[in-house]
C-alpha positions, 0 to 999 in steps of 0.5 A, a space after each residue: 500500500 502507498 503512503 499518503 502524506 496529508 496535514 503533516 501526517 502519514 496515512 495508508 492509501 484508501 483509494 483503489 486505482 483502476 485502469 481503463 480496462 479493469 472492472 470497477 468495484 461495486 463499493 469502496 473508494 475507486 480512482 479511475 483515469 479521467 477519460 474513463 470517468 468522462 466516458 462512464 460518468 453516469 454509470 460510475 455515479 450510480 454505483 455505491 463506490 466513491 469515485 475519484 479521477 486521475 488527471 494525467 499530463 495532457 488531460 484537460 481539467 476543464 472537462 470535469 468542471 460539471 462533475 467536481 461536486 461529485 468528486 472527493 478526490 482529484 489525483 494529479 499525476 507526475 510521471 517524472 519530476 520534470 513534467 510540470 503540467 500537474 502544477 497547472 492542473 492543480 492550480 486551475 482546479 483550485 483557483 479557477 474552478 473553486 474545487 474544495 475537495 482533496 487534490 493529490 499529487 501522485 507519481 515521481 515528484 521530488 521533495 523540493 517540489 512539495 511546498 510549490 505543489 501546496 502553493 498550487 492547491 495540492 492538499 495530499 501527496 502519494 509518496 512513492 520515492 523512498 528518499 521523499 518518504 525518509 525526508 518527510 519521516 525525519 521532519 524535513 520540509 524545504 521551505 520556500 520564502 520568496 516567489 516570483 508568481 502570485 497564486 490565490 491559494 495561499 496568503 502572501 504579501 508583495 516583496 519589494 517593488 516588483 508586482 509579481 514578487 511575493 513573500 510568504 506571510 509565514 516568513 514575513 512575520 518571522 522577519 518582522 519579529 527579528 
């Protein structure tokens, strides 16, 4: 089973990932690819299973806007750490579409990306890389205090005279206390 990191704690995965051709269990928490969900939305919604969607790079999250209120989880896949399209998917879901449910990063991101994923609206993380698991278990958290792009998902303050430069409110209150 995969480890899930959410709200500073580890949890066991309770979603069953079902491929496009596999049968969907009649009950439980089921994660299906976006294309399958769109093709079978009516029948999936009528089952006793809780349905979640896996968004892959290249998928258009706009396709599920009408279904977001039925989804407790949207998982965003990172097939390799250098593929940043998942950042955009998470941010669009949170900021443009106002999705309130869990957005989970799955796949092969690295520890340094976790704070940036949180800024984009990701609220939980499937941990598959042993080095990320070990670092989080030791309490390591790579804090980023200055950003060059504002987002609406976190509280931040302008940093200097550049309108795009941002300062984490967490770091600005720490600096003010010194």
